[in-house]
C-alpha positions in Angstrom: 184.9 174.5 145.1 181.4 174.3 143.8 183.0 173.9 140.2 184.4 170.5 140.8 181.2 168.8 142.5 179.2 168.7 139.2 182.8 167.1 137.4 182.9 164.6 140.3 179.3 163.5 140.0 179.9 163.2 136.4 182.6 160.7 137.0 180.9 159.0 139.5 178.1 158.2 137.0 180.4 156.9 134.2 182.0 155.1 136.9 178.6 153.4 137.7 177.5 153.2 134.5 180.8 151.3 133.4 180.0 148.8 136.1 177.1 147.7 135.3 177.5 147.6 131.5 180.3 144.9 132.0 177.8 142.4 132.3 177.2 142.1 135.7 178.8 144.6 137.3 180.7 143.2 139.7 183.7 140.7 138.9 183.2 137.1 140.0 186.5 134.6 141.2 187.2 131.0 141.1 185.7 129.4 143.6 182.2 130.9 143.9 179.1 129.3 143.4 177.3 129.3 140.2 174.1 130.5 142.4 176.2 133.4 143.2 176.8 134.5 139.8 173.6 134.6 139.0 172.2 136.5 141.5 174.9 139.4 140.8 174.6 139.1 137.0 171.2 137.2 136.2 169.8 135.1 134.0 172.4 133.6 132.2 172.2 133.5 128.1 172.6 129.5 127.8 173.8 126.5 130.2 175.3 123.7 128.4 176.3 120.7 130.8 179.6 118.6 130.0 181.1 116.2 131.6 183.1 118.1 134.4 179.7 120.5 135.3 178.4 123.6 133.1 179.6 126.2 131.0 177.4 129.2 131.1 177.4 131.6 129.0 176.9 135.9 129.4 176.7 138.5 126.8 177.0 142.2 129.1 177.0 143.6 125.5 175.9 143.0 122.1 179.3 142.2 120.5 180.7 140.1 123.8 180.2 136.7 125.3 181.8 135.8 128.2 182.1 131.7 129.2 182.4 130.3 133.0 183.0 126.5 133.5 181.4 125.5 136.3 182.6 122.0 138.1 179.9 119.5 139.2 179.6 121.1 142.7 178.8 124.4 141.0 182.4 126.2 141.9 183.4 128.3 139.1 186.9 127.0 137.7 187.6 129.2 134.3 186.4 132.6 133.1 186.8 133.5 129.7 186.1 137.4 129.2 185.9 137.2 125.6 185.2 134.3 123.5 184.0 135.7 120.2 187.5 136.3 118.5 189.2 136.1 115.0 191.4 133.5 116.1 189.2 131.7 118.2 186.7 131.0 115.4 189.8 130.7 112.7 190.4 127.6 115.4 187.5 125.9 114.1 188.2 123.0 111.9 185.6 122.2 108.9 184.9 118.3 109.1 185.9 118.0 112.6 183.7 120.2 114.7 179.7 120.2 115.1 177.0 122.3 115.9 177.4 121.0 119.8 181.4 121.7 120.1 180.3 125.7 118.5 177.4 125.8 120.6 179.4 124.9 124.2 182.5 127.0 122.8 181.1 130.3 121.5 177.3 130.0 123.0 174.5 130.5 121.3 174.4 132.2 117.3 173.1 135.8 116.9 171.4 134.2 114.0 170.6 131.2 112.9 169.6 130.5 109.0 168.2 127.2 107.9 167.9 125.3 104.8 167.0 121.4 106.2 168.5 120.6 102.5 171.8 121.8 102.6 172.5 122.8 106.1 172.6 126.0 108.1 174.4 129.2 108.6 175.1 130.8 112.4 176.3 134.3 112.6 177.9 136.0 115.4 179.0 139.5 116.0 181.7 140.9 117.9 184.0 143.9 118.1 187.4 143.3 118.0 190.6 146.3 118.2 187.8 148.4 117.3 186.3 146.8 114.2 182.7 145.3 114.1 183.1 141.7 112.2 180.9 139.1 111.1 181.8 135.5 111.8 179.4 132.7 109.7 179.6 129.5 110.4 178.1 127.2 107.3 177.2 123.7 108.5 176.0 121.0 106.2 173.2 119.0 106.3 174.9 116.2 108.5 175.5 119.1 111.1 179.3 119.1 110.7 180.9 122.4 110.0 181.8 122.9 106.2 183.7 126.3 106.1 183.8 129.4 108.7 184.2 132.8 107.0 184.9 136.3 109.3 184.5 139.6 107.6 184.2 143.0 108.7 180.3 143.9 109.1 178.7 145.4 106.6 175.4 146.1 108.5 177.3 147.7 112.2 176.6 150.9 112.9 177.0 153.2 116.2 174.7 151.2 118.0 175.5 147.8 117.1 172.6 145.7 117.3 
């Protein structure tokens, strides 16, 4: 019986760590108040106002972004567990999307590079099916999306940022 105890302890530690790594640890459900989410998960990565209420972003892992939509009363309406994906970035339409559309969909970028004359490039890093990827969104000087490049991230390592 003694040999089993350390194994059980190790499983308990792993379960607790997995819960903490999930971005707040505790699951939230539609109807919960924004204040309650913040009490559980801490300060969000970003908050944006929109006509229906607020859009809140959390990043429990460097490669993961969760998007939560709250109504005008501050109640959770919808949660998107991972908004960073090849399919989501492929849906961006060059010439139609602007910087605000990108931020409202994906949250703030991990990196920004700006050249006032030429525009800017925003980079997002994510993990999809075990492959580290980098999405680069190129904006023209007017703030419209010029193109989107998604590729395997050549700088990814085991720590992944």
